[in-house]
HTML snippet that shows the backbone in 3Dmol.js (N, CA, C, O; Angstrom):
<script src="https://3Dmol.org/build/3Dmol-min.js"></script>
<div id="view" style="width:600px;height:400px;position:relative"></div>
<script>
const pdb = `
ATOM      1  N   CYS A   1      11.599  52.224  21.663  1.00  0.00           N
ATOM      2  CA  CYS A   1      11.520  53.272  20.800  1.00  0.00           C
ATOM      3  C   CYS A   1      10.425  54.063  21.803  1.00  0.00           C
ATOM      4  O   CYS A   1      10.851  55.006  22.470  1.00  0.00           O
ATOM      5  N   HIS A   2       9.142  53.707  21.894  1.00  0.00           N
ATOM      6  CA  HIS A   2       8.241  54.491  22.883  1.00  0.00           C
ATOM      7  C   HIS A   2       7.653  53.342  23.939  1.00  0.00           C
ATOM      8  O   HIS A   2       7.282  52.234  23.554  1.00  0.00           O
ATOM      9  N   THR A   3       7.629  53.702  25.094  1.00  0.00           N
ATOM     10  CA  THR A   3       7.391  52.498  26.019  1.00  0.00           C
ATOM     11  C   THR A   3       6.365  53.419  27.147  1.00  0.00           C
ATOM     12  O   THR A   3       6.772  54.457  27.669  1.00  0.00           O
ATOM     13  N   ALA A   4       5.112  52.895  27.385  1.00  0.00           N
ATOM     14  CA  ALA A   4       4.373  53.523  28.442  1.00  0.00           C
ATOM     15  C   ALA A   4       3.761  52.321  29.338  1.00  0.00           C
ATOM     16  O   ALA A   4       3.702  51.178  28.884  1.00  0.00           O
ATOM     17  N   GLU A   5       3.366  52.608  30.472  1.00  0.00           N
ATOM     18  CA  GLU A   5       2.439  51.552  31.078  1.00  0.00           C
ATOM     19  C   GLU A   5       1.211  52.494  31.537  1.00  0.00           C
ATOM     20  O   GLU A   5       1.276  53.626  32.016  1.00  0.00           O
ATOM     21  N   VAL A   6       0.158  51.767  31.278  1.00  0.00           N
ATOM     22  CA  VAL A   6      -1.237  52.486  31.682  1.00  0.00           C
ATOM     23  C   VAL A   6      -1.876  51.253  32.310  1.00  0.00           C
ATOM     24  O   VAL A   6      -1.837  50.136  31.792  1.00  0.00           O
ATOM     25  N   GLU A   7      -2.539  51.579  33.608  1.00  0.00           N
ATOM     26  CA  GLU A   7      -3.267  50.642  34.288  1.00  0.00           C
ATOM     27  C   GLU A   7      -2.773  49.252  34.335  1.00  0.00           C
ATOM     28  O   GLU A   7      -3.603  48.351  34.208  1.00  0.00           O
ATOM     29  N   ASN A   8      -1.435  48.944  34.513  1.00  0.00           N
ATOM     30  CA  ASN A   8      -0.833  47.829  34.568  1.00  0.00           C
ATOM     31  C   ASN A   8      -0.527  47.129  33.238  1.00  0.00           C
ATOM     32  O   ASN A   8       0.023  46.028  33.228  1.00  0.00           O
ATOM     33  N   TYR A   9      -0.889  47.781  32.097  1.00  0.00           N
ATOM     34  CA  TYR A   9      -0.532  47.351  30.871  1.00  0.00           C
ATOM     35  C   TYR A   9       0.672  48.053  29.981  1.00  0.00           C
ATOM     36  O   TYR A   9       0.613  49.278  29.868  1.00  0.00           O
ATOM     37  N   LEU A  10       1.576  47.468  29.449  1.00  0.00           N
ATOM     38  CA  LEU A  10       2.656  47.991  28.598  1.00  0.00           C
ATOM     39  C   LEU A  10       2.263  48.021  27.306  1.00  0.00           C
ATOM     40  O   LEU A  10       1.788  47.072  26.684  1.00  0.00           O
ATOM     41  N   LEU A  11       2.498  49.306  26.834  1.00  0.00           N
ATOM     42  CA  LEU A  11       2.386  49.879  25.603  1.00  0.00           C
ATOM     43  C   LEU A  11       3.934  49.992  24.855  1.00  0.00           C
ATOM     44  O   LEU A  11       4.874  50.458  25.500  1.00  0.00           O
ATOM     45  N   GLU A  12       4.095  49.566  23.565  1.00  0.00           N
ATOM     46  CA  GLU A  12       5.392  49.673  23.168  1.00  0.00           C
ATOM     47  C   GLU A  12       5.216  50.216  21.719  1.00  0.00           C
ATOM     48  O   GLU A  12       4.317  49.727  21.035  1.00  0.00           O
ATOM     49  N   GLY A  13       5.978  51.154  21.225  1.00  0.00           N
ATOM     50  CA  GLY A  13       5.918  51.741  19.954  1.00  0.00           C
ATOM     51  C   GLY A  13       4.682  52.446  19.746  1.00  0.00           C
ATOM     52  O   GLY A  13       3.883  52.741  20.635  1.00  0.00           O
ATOM     53  N   HIS A  14       4.562  52.716  18.430  1.00  0.00           N
ATOM     54  CA  HIS A  14       3.517  53.812  18.005  1.00  0.00           C
ATOM     55  C   HIS A  14       2.155  53.102  17.927  1.00  0.00           C
ATOM     56  O   HIS A  14       1.675  52.679  16.876  1.00  0.00           O
ATOM     57  N   VAL A  15       1.513  52.999  19.272  1.00  0.00           N
ATOM     58  CA  VAL A  15       0.179  52.403  19.381  1.00  0.00           C
ATOM     59  C   VAL A  15      -0.782  53.476  19.227  1.00  0.00           C
ATOM     60  O   VAL A  15      -0.652  54.470  19.940  1.00  0.00           O
ATOM     61  N   PRO A  16      -1.710  53.408  18.407  1.00  0.00           N
ATOM     62  CA  PRO A  16      -2.872  54.226  18.287  1.00  0.00           C
ATOM     63  C   PRO A  16      -3.787  54.405  19.658  1.00  0.00           C
ATOM     64  O   PRO A  16      -3.907  53.438  20.410  1.00  0.00           O
ATOM     65  N   ALA A  17      -4.300  55.412  19.903  1.00  0.00           N
ATOM     66  CA  ALA A  17      -5.311  55.756  20.931  1.00  0.00           C
ATOM     67  C   ALA A  17      -6.265  54.884  20.955  1.00  0.00           C
ATOM     68  O   ALA A  17      -6.420  54.212  21.974  1.00  0.00           O
ATOM     69  N   THR A  18      -7.017  54.730  19.956  1.00  0.00           N
ATOM     70  CA  THR A  18      -8.000  53.729  19.732  1.00  0.00           C
ATOM     71  C   THR A  18      -7.788  52.225  20.104  1.00  0.00           C
ATOM     72  O   THR A  18      -8.684  51.475  20.492  1.00  0.00           O
ATOM     73  N   ALA A  19      -6.399  51.873  19.921  1.00  0.00           N
ATOM     74  CA  ALA A  19      -6.090  50.384  20.658  1.00  0.00           C
ATOM     75  C   ALA A  19      -5.957  50.440  21.954  1.00  0.00           C
ATOM     76  O   ALA A  19      -6.356  49.473  22.603  1.00  0.00           O
ATOM     77  N   LEU A  20      -5.454  51.411  22.539  1.00  0.00           N
ATOM     78  CA  LEU A  20      -5.478  51.706  24.022  1.00  0.00           C
ATOM     79  C   LEU A  20      -6.816  51.747  24.656  1.00  0.00           C
ATOM     80  O   LEU A  20      -6.939  51.336  25.810  1.00  0.00           O
ATOM     81  N   ILE A  21      -7.823  52.206  23.999  1.00  0.00           N
ATOM     82  CA  ILE A  21      -9.024  52.573  24.473  1.00  0.00           C
ATOM     83  C   ILE A  21      -9.716  51.116  24.390  1.00  0.00           C
ATOM     84  O   ILE A  21     -10.456  50.709  25.286  1.00  0.00           O
ATOM     85  N   ARG A  22      -9.441  50.447  23.353  1.00  0.00           N
ATOM     86  CA  ARG A  22      -9.963  49.065  23.278  1.00  0.00           C
ATOM     87  C   ARG A  22      -9.354  48.271  24.343  1.00  0.00           C
ATOM     88  O   ARG A  22     -10.126  47.597  25.026  1.00  0.00           O
ATOM     89  N   LEU A  23      -8.170  48.234  24.591  1.00  0.00           N
ATOM     90  CA  LEU A  23      -7.546  47.403  25.486  1.00  0.00           C
ATOM     91  C   LEU A  23      -8.111  47.763  26.752  1.00  0.00           C
ATOM     92  O   LEU A  23      -8.433  46.777  27.415  1.00  0.00           O
ATOM     93  N   LEU A  24      -8.364  49.039  27.376  1.00  0.00           N
ATOM     94  CA  LEU A  24      -8.719  49.213  28.599  1.00  0.00           C
ATOM     95  C   LEU A  24     -10.173  48.958  28.749  1.00  0.00           C
ATOM     96  O   LEU A  24     -10.669  48.732  29.853  1.00  0.00           O
ATOM     97  N   ALA A  25     -10.823  48.991  27.706  1.00  0.00           N
ATOM     98  CA  ALA A  25     -12.454  48.438  27.749  1.00  0.00           C
ATOM     99  C   ALA A  25     -12.581  46.933  27.812  1.00  0.00           C
ATOM    100  O   ALA A  25     -13.536  46.469  28.435  1.00  0.00           O
ATOM    101  N   ALA A  26     -11.736  46.144  27.243  1.00  0.00           N
ATOM    102  CA  ALA A  26     -11.819  44.643  27.329  1.00  0.00           C
ATOM    103  C   ALA A  26     -11.092  44.107  28.198  1.00  0.00           C
ATOM    104  O   ALA A  26     -11.361  42.972  28.592  1.00  0.00           O
ATOM    105  N   ARG A  27     -10.012  44.806  28.689  1.00  0.00           N
ATOM    106  CA  ARG A  27      -9.084  44.304  29.962  1.00  0.00           C
ATOM    107  C   ARG A  27      -8.885  42.613  29.653  1.00  0.00           C
ATOM    108  O   ARG A  27      -9.177  41.724  30.453  1.00  0.00           O
ATOM    109  N   PRO A  28      -8.285  42.412  28.219  1.00  0.00           N
ATOM    110  CA  PRO A  28      -7.966  41.050  28.138  1.00  0.00           C
ATOM    111  C   PRO A  28      -6.563  40.757  29.321  1.00  0.00           C
ATOM    112  O   PRO A  28      -5.949  41.612  29.959  1.00  0.00           O
ATOM    113  N   SER A  29      -6.341  39.147  29.316  1.00  0.00           N
ATOM    114  CA  SER A  29      -5.392  38.854  30.132  1.00  0.00           C
ATOM    115  C   SER A  29      -4.225  38.826  29.271  1.00  0.00           C
ATOM    116  O   SER A  29      -3.862  37.738  28.824  1.00  0.00           O
ATOM    117  N   VAL A  30      -3.566  39.929  28.971  1.00  0.00           N
ATOM    118  CA  VAL A  30      -2.183  40.124  28.279  1.00  0.00           C
ATOM    119  C   VAL A  30      -1.458  40.992  29.119  1.00  0.00           C
ATOM    120  O   VAL A  30      -2.003  41.644  30.009  1.00  0.00           O
ATOM    121  N   ARG A  31      -0.125  41.031  28.847  1.00  0.00           N
ATOM    122  CA  ARG A  31       0.736  42.170  29.599  1.00  0.00           C
ATOM    123  C   ARG A  31       0.819  43.390  28.678  1.00  0.00           C
ATOM    124  O   ARG A  31       1.299  44.415  29.163  1.00  0.00           O
ATOM    125  N   GLY A  32       0.398  43.397  27.378  1.00  0.00           N
ATOM    126  CA  GLY A  32       0.574  44.618  26.871  1.00  0.00           C
ATOM    127  C   GLY A  32       0.242  44.408  25.314  1.00  0.00           C
ATOM    128  O   GLY A  32      -0.046  43.354  24.746  1.00  0.00           O
ATOM    129  N   ILE A  33       0.354  45.646  24.801  1.00  0.00           N
ATOM    130  CA  ILE A  33       0.126  45.736  23.034  1.00  0.00           C
ATOM    131  C   ILE A  33       1.258  46.431  22.577  1.00  0.00           C
ATOM    132  O   ILE A  33       1.764  47.308  23.277  1.00  0.00           O
ATOM    133  N   ALA A  34       1.738  46.109  21.393  1.00  0.00           N
ATOM    134  CA  ALA A  34       2.939  46.785  20.778  1.00  0.00           C
ATOM    135  C   ALA A  34       2.872  46.830  19.310  1.00  0.00           C
ATOM    136  O   ALA A  34       2.416  45.853  18.716  1.00  0.00           O
ATOM    137  N   VAL A  35       3.285  47.879  18.652  1.00  0.00           N
ATOM    138  CA  VAL A  35       3.398  47.935  17.116  1.00  0.00           C
ATOM    139  C   VAL A  35       5.100  48.041  16.792  1.00  0.00           C
ATOM    140  O   VAL A  35       5.924  48.834  17.246  1.00  0.00           O
ATOM    141  N   ALA A  36       5.246  47.044  15.936  1.00  0.00           N
ATOM    142  CA  ALA A  36       6.610  47.034  15.291  1.00  0.00           C
ATOM    143  C   ALA A  36       7.181  48.216  14.574  1.00  0.00           C
ATOM    144  O   ALA A  36       6.431  49.003  13.996  1.00  0.00           O
ATOM    145  N   GLY A  37       8.451  48.369  14.588  1.00  0.00           N
ATOM    146  CA  GLY A  37       8.707  49.495  13.779  1.00  0.00           C
ATOM    147  C   GLY A  37       8.130  50.794  13.624  1.00  0.00           C
ATOM    148  O   GLY A  37       7.505  51.169  14.615  1.00  0.00           O
ATOM    149  N   MET A  38       8.160  51.495  12.768  1.00  0.00           N
ATOM    150  CA  MET A  38       7.591  52.883  12.530  1.00  0.00           C
ATOM    151  C   MET A  38       6.686  53.030  11.438  1.00  0.00           C
ATOM    152  O   MET A  38       7.020  53.862  10.595  1.00  0.00           O
ATOM    153  N   PRO A  39       5.608  52.410  11.258  1.00  0.00           N
ATOM    154  CA  PRO A  39       4.811  52.264  10.082  1.00  0.00           C
ATOM    155  C   PRO A  39       4.351  53.798   9.772  1.00  0.00           C
ATOM    156  O   PRO A  39       3.865  54.510  10.650  1.00  0.00           O
ATOM    157  N   VAL A  40       4.535  54.186   8.567  1.00  0.00           N
ATOM    158  CA  VAL A  40       3.943  55.531   8.072  1.00  0.00           C
ATOM    159  C   VAL A  40       2.410  55.406   8.347  1.00  0.00           C
ATOM    160  O   VAL A  40       1.726  54.421   8.071  1.00  0.00           O
ATOM    161  N   GLY A  41       1.933  56.681   8.996  1.00  0.00           N
ATOM    162  CA  GLY A  41       0.709  56.854   9.301  1.00  0.00           C
ATOM    163  C   GLY A  41      -0.016  56.392  10.723  1.00  0.00           C
ATOM    164  O   GLY A  41      -1.181  56.583  11.073  1.00  0.00           O
ATOM    165  N   SER A  42       1.113  55.688  11.460  1.00  0.00           N
ATOM    166  CA  SER A  42       0.906  55.584  12.633  1.00  0.00           C
ATOM    167  C   SER A  42       1.040  56.723  13.509  1.00  0.00           C
ATOM    168  O   SER A  42       1.497  57.715  12.943  1.00  0.00           O
ATOM    169  N   PRO A  43       0.728  56.876  14.920  1.00  0.00           N
ATOM    170  CA  PRO A  43       0.791  58.145  15.605  1.00  0.00           C
ATOM    171  C   PRO A  43       2.368  58.631  15.450  1.00  0.00           C
ATOM    172  O   PRO A  43       3.390  57.972  15.638  1.00  0.00           O
ATOM    173  N   GLY A  44       2.227  59.878  15.082  1.00  0.00           N
ATOM    174  CA  GLY A  44       3.770  60.471  15.230  1.00  0.00           C
ATOM    175  C   GLY A  44       4.494  60.203  14.037  1.00  0.00           C
ATOM    176  O   GLY A  44       5.596  60.724  13.866  1.00  0.00           O
ATOM    177  N   MET A  45       3.879  59.278  13.012  1.00  0.00           N
ATOM    178  CA  MET A  45       4.591  58.956  11.784  1.00  0.00           C
ATOM    179  C   MET A  45       4.042  59.335  10.548  1.00  0.00           C
ATOM    180  O   MET A  45       4.488  58.763   9.553  1.00  0.00           O
ATOM    181  N   ASP A  46       3.238  60.113  10.417  1.00  0.00           N
ATOM    182  CA  ASP A  46       2.682  60.952   9.124  1.00  0.00           C
ATOM    183  C   ASP A  46       3.914  61.604   8.409  1.00  0.00           C
ATOM    184  O   ASP A  46       4.689  62.411   8.921  1.00  0.00           O
ATOM    185  N   VAL A  47       3.954  61.100   7.110  1.00  0.00           N
ATOM    186  CA  VAL A  47       4.794  61.487   6.193  1.00  0.00           C
ATOM    187  C   VAL A  47       3.859  62.293   4.926  1.00  0.00           C
ATOM    188  O   VAL A  47       2.920  61.777   4.320  1.00  0.00           O
ATOM    189  N   ALA A  48       4.413  63.723   4.716  1.00  0.00           N
ATOM    190  CA  ALA A  48       3.639  64.357   3.425  1.00  0.00           C
ATOM    191  C   ALA A  48       4.060  63.465   2.292  1.00  0.00           C
ATOM    192  O   ALA A  48       5.173  62.964   2.131  1.00  0.00           O
ATOM    193  N   GLY A  49       3.042  63.351   1.566  1.00  0.00           N
ATOM    194  CA  GLY A  49       3.099  62.800   0.137  1.00  0.00           C
ATOM    195  C   GLY A  49       3.220  61.185   0.375  1.00  0.00           C
ATOM    196  O   GLY A  49       3.472  60.548  -0.648  1.00  0.00           O
ATOM    197  N   MET A  50       3.088  60.510   1.464  1.00  0.00           N
ATOM    198  CA  MET A  50       3.296  59.136   1.452  1.00  0.00           C
ATOM    199  C   MET A  50       1.961  58.587   1.904  1.00  0.00           C
ATOM    200  O   MET A  50       1.279  59.201   2.724  1.00  0.00           O
ATOM    201  N   GLU A  51       1.585  57.447   1.383  1.00  0.00           N
ATOM    202  CA  GLU A  51       0.545  56.855   1.636  1.00  0.00           C
ATOM    203  C   GLU A  51       0.554  56.063   3.031  1.00  0.00           C
ATOM    204  O   GLU A  51       1.506  55.295   3.166  1.00  0.00           O
ATOM    205  N   PRO A  52      -0.417  56.138   4.149  1.00  0.00           N
ATOM    206  CA  PRO A  52      -0.346  55.254   5.205  1.00  0.00           C
ATOM    207  C   PRO A  52      -0.195  53.864   5.075  1.00  0.00           C
ATOM    208  O   PRO A  52      -0.883  53.327   4.207  1.00  0.00           O
ATOM    209  N   GLU A  53       0.514  53.203   5.713  1.00  0.00           N
ATOM    210  CA  GLU A  53       0.790  51.834   5.662  1.00  0.00           C
ATOM    211  C   GLU A  53      -0.217  50.949   6.713  1.00  0.00           C
ATOM    212  O   GLU A  53      -0.741  51.435   7.716  1.00  0.00           O
ATOM    213  N   THR A  54      -0.356  49.648   6.292  1.00  0.00           N
ATOM    214  CA  THR A  54      -1.055  48.898   7.038  1.00  0.00           C
ATOM    215  C   THR A  54      -0.170  48.249   8.127  1.00  0.00           C
ATOM    216  O   THR A  54       0.916  47.713   7.901  1.00  0.00           O
ATOM    217  N   TYR A  55      -0.729  48.353   9.267  1.00  0.00           N
ATOM    218  CA  TYR A  55       0.078  47.564  10.316  1.00  0.00           C
ATOM    219  C   TYR A  55      -0.586  46.969  11.558  1.00  0.00           C
ATOM    220  O   TYR A  55      -1.618  47.533  11.922  1.00  0.00           O
ATOM    221  N   ASP A  56      -0.168  45.946  12.249  1.00  0.00           N
ATOM    222  CA  ASP A  56      -0.682  45.278  13.203  1.00  0.00           C
ATOM    223  C   ASP A  56      -0.264  45.788  14.782  1.00  0.00           C
ATOM    224  O   ASP A  56       0.889  46.026  15.144  1.00  0.00           O
ATOM    225  N   VAL A  57      -1.342  45.884  15.526  1.00  0.00           N
ATOM    226  CA  VAL A  57      -1.072  45.959  17.000  1.00  0.00           C
ATOM    227  C   VAL A  57      -1.281  44.597  17.606  1.00  0.00           C
ATOM    228  O   VAL A  57      -2.324  43.949  17.515  1.00  0.00           O
ATOM    229  N   MET A  58      -0.060  44.187  18.304  1.00  0.00           N
ATOM    230  CA  MET A  58      -0.035  42.917  18.699  1.00  0.00           C
ATOM    231  C   MET A  58      -0.209  42.738  20.092  1.00  0.00           C
ATOM    232  O   MET A  58       0.415  43.578  20.739  1.00  0.00           O
ATOM    233  N   ALA A  59      -0.892  41.869  20.815  1.00  0.00           N
ATOM    234  CA  ALA A  59      -1.089  41.681  22.233  1.00  0.00           C
ATOM    235  C   ALA A  59       0.088  40.620  22.533  1.00  0.00           C
ATOM    236  O   ALA A  59       0.304  39.696  21.748  1.00  0.00           O
ATOM    237  N   PHE A  60       0.776  40.790  23.617  1.00  0.00           N
ATOM    238  CA  PHE A  60       1.737  39.977  24.245  1.00  0.00           C
ATOM    239  C   PHE A  60       1.810  39.622  25.518  1.00  0.00           C
ATOM    240  O   PHE A  60       1.301  40.471  26.249  1.00  0.00           O
ATOM    241  N   GLY A  61       2.260  38.664  26.095  1.00  0.00           N
ATOM    242  CA  GLY A  61       2.032  38.196  27.235  1.00  0.00           C
ATOM    243  C   GLY A  61       1.638  36.849  27.560  1.00  0.00           C
ATOM    244  O   GLY A  61       1.706  36.356  28.686  1.00  0.00           O
ATOM    245  N   SER A  62       1.239  36.300  26.555  1.00  0.00           N
ATOM    246  CA  SER A  62       0.703  34.873  26.443  1.00  0.00           C
ATOM    247  C   SER A  62       2.056  34.118  25.779  1.00  0.00           C
ATOM    248  O   SER A  62       3.114  34.685  25.506  1.00  0.00           O
ATOM    249  N   GLU A  63       1.768  32.801  25.607  1.00  0.00           N
ATOM    250  CA  GLU A  63       2.867  32.247  24.951  1.00  0.00           C
ATOM    251  C   GLU A  63       3.353  32.688  23.715  1.00  0.00           C
ATOM    252  O   GLU A  63       4.552  32.797  23.455  1.00  0.00           O
ATOM    253  N   THR A  64       2.323  32.972  22.860  1.00  0.00           N
ATOM    254  CA  THR A  64       2.713  33.568  21.577  1.00  0.00           C
ATOM    255  C   THR A  64       1.858  34.911  21.345  1.00  0.00           C
ATOM    256  O   THR A  64       0.652  34.974  21.583  1.00  0.00           O
ATOM    257  N   PRO A  65       2.689  36.061  20.813  1.00  0.00           N
ATOM    258  CA  PRO A  65       1.771  37.370  20.524  1.00  0.00           C
ATOM    259  C   PRO A  65       0.581  37.046  19.436  1.00  0.00           C
ATOM    260  O   PRO A  65       0.681  36.283  18.475  1.00  0.00           O
ATOM    261  N   ASN A  66      -0.478  37.752  19.793  1.00  0.00           N
ATOM    262  CA  ASN A  66      -1.647  37.487  18.988  1.00  0.00           C
ATOM    263  C   ASN A  66      -2.123  38.978  18.497  1.00  0.00           C
ATOM    264  O   ASN A  66      -1.891  39.988  19.161  1.00  0.00           O
ATOM    265  N   LEU A  67      -2.800  38.979  17.283  1.00  0.00           N
ATOM    266  CA  LEU A  67      -2.992  40.004  16.547  1.00  0.00           C
ATOM    267  C   LEU A  67      -4.327  40.511  17.476  1.00  0.00           C
ATOM    268  O   LEU A  67      -5.238  39.741  17.781  1.00  0.00           O
ATOM    269  N   PHE A  68      -4.277  41.955  17.872  1.00  0.00           N
ATOM    270  CA  PHE A  68      -5.096  42.697  18.690  1.00  0.00           C
ATOM    271  C   PHE A  68      -6.012  43.466  17.924  1.00  0.00           C
ATOM    272  O   PHE A  68      -7.234  43.354  18.023  1.00  0.00           O
ATOM    273  N   MET A  69      -5.337  44.361  17.050  1.00  0.00           N
ATOM    274  CA  MET A  69      -6.124  45.136  15.816  1.00  0.00           C
ATOM    275  C   MET A  69      -4.842  45.345  14.785  1.00  0.00           C
ATOM    276  O   MET A  69      -3.620  45.222  14.867  1.00  0.00           O
ATOM    277  N   ARG A  70      -5.727  45.701  13.848  1.00  0.00           N
ATOM    278  CA  ARG A  70      -4.926  46.027  12.445  1.00  0.00           C
ATOM    279  C   ARG A  70      -5.570  47.484  12.180  1.00  0.00           C
ATOM    280  O   ARG A  70      -6.734  47.805  12.416  1.00  0.00           O
ATOM    281  N   PHE A  71      -4.610  48.244  11.669  1.00  0.00           N
ATOM    282  CA  PHE A  71      -4.797  49.636  11.144  1.00  0.00           C
ATOM    283  C   PHE A  71      -4.182  50.027   9.769  1.00  0.00           C
ATOM    284  O   PHE A  71      -3.229  49.400   9.306  1.00  0.00           O
ATOM    285  N   ARG A  72      -4.701  50.982   9.192  1.00  0.00           N
ATOM    286  CA  ARG A  72      -4.351  51.599   8.038  1.00  0.00           C
ATOM    287  C   ARG A  72      -4.024  52.952   8.330  1.00  0.00           C
ATOM    288  O   ARG A  72      -5.051  53.596   8.116  1.00  0.00           O
ATOM    289  N   GLY A  73      -3.045  53.767   8.738  1.00  0.00           N
ATOM    290  CA  GLY A  73      -2.655  54.840   9.190  1.00  0.00           C
ATOM    291  C   GLY A  73      -3.297  54.914  10.625  1.00  0.00           C
ATOM    292  O   GLY A  73      -3.024  54.059  11.468  1.00  0.00           O
ATOM    293  N   ALA A  74      -4.082  55.869  10.861  1.00  0.00           N
ATOM    294  CA  ALA A  74      -4.920  55.948  12.074  1.00  0.00           C
ATOM    295  C   ALA A  74      -6.275  55.109  12.192  1.00  0.00           C
ATOM    296  O   ALA A  74      -6.840  54.986  13.279  1.00  0.00           O
ATOM    297  N   SER A  75      -6.726  54.584  11.111  1.00  0.00           N
ATOM    298  CA  SER A  75      -7.924  53.914  10.915  1.00  0.00           C
ATOM    299  C   SER A  75      -8.018  52.333  11.239  1.00  0.00           C
ATOM    300  O   SER A  75      -7.375  51.495  10.606  1.00  0.00           O
ATOM    301  N   PRO A  76      -8.785  52.065  12.168  1.00  0.00           N
ATOM    302  CA  PRO A  76      -8.828  50.595  12.390  1.00  0.00           C
ATOM    303  C   PRO A  76      -9.351  49.766  11.124  1.00  0.00           C
ATOM    304  O   PRO A  76     -10.259  50.186  10.406  1.00  0.00           O
ATOM    305  N   ILE A  77      -8.761  48.675  10.938  1.00  0.00           N
ATOM    306  CA  ILE A  77      -9.235  47.930   9.849  1.00  0.00           C
ATOM    307  C   ILE A  77     -10.313  46.811  10.503  1.00  0.00           C
ATOM    308  O   ILE A  77      -9.751  46.089  11.327  1.00  0.00           O
ATOM    309  N   PRO A  78     -11.515  46.562  10.341  1.00  0.00           N
ATOM    310  CA  PRO A  78     -12.317  45.732  10.931  1.00  0.00           C
ATOM    311  C   PRO A  78     -11.896  44.117  10.560  1.00  0.00           C
ATOM    312  O   PRO A  78     -11.480  43.765   9.456  1.00  0.00           O
ATOM    313  N   SER A  79     -12.065  43.365  11.541  1.00  0.00           N
ATOM    314  CA  SER A  79     -11.477  42.081  11.428  1.00  0.00           C
ATOM    315  C   SER A  79     -12.574  41.096  11.269  1.00  0.00           C
ATOM    316  O   SER A  79     -12.316  39.898  11.150  1.00  0.00           O
TER     317      SER A  79
END
`;
const viewer = $3Dmol.createViewer("view");
viewer.addModel(pdb, "pdb");
viewer.setStyle({}, {cartoon: {color: "spectrum"}});
viewer.zoomTo();
viewer.render();
</script>
């Protein structure tokens, strides 16, 4: 869907800017972060009259993907 490379990290899908900023600040040993599907309320997916969905930003590049951040719409959900 949407793929980008920023400072040697891959971004896939509707990744919020907040997640990218955290990724670049933390510099974890991962290949990148991704959002599956097109969750309502994620960047570019606002739908009038629909509540934002909760969705996960997953880090990948190790043996198994790991939860990096969770969002409801554009708002991070503290873990």
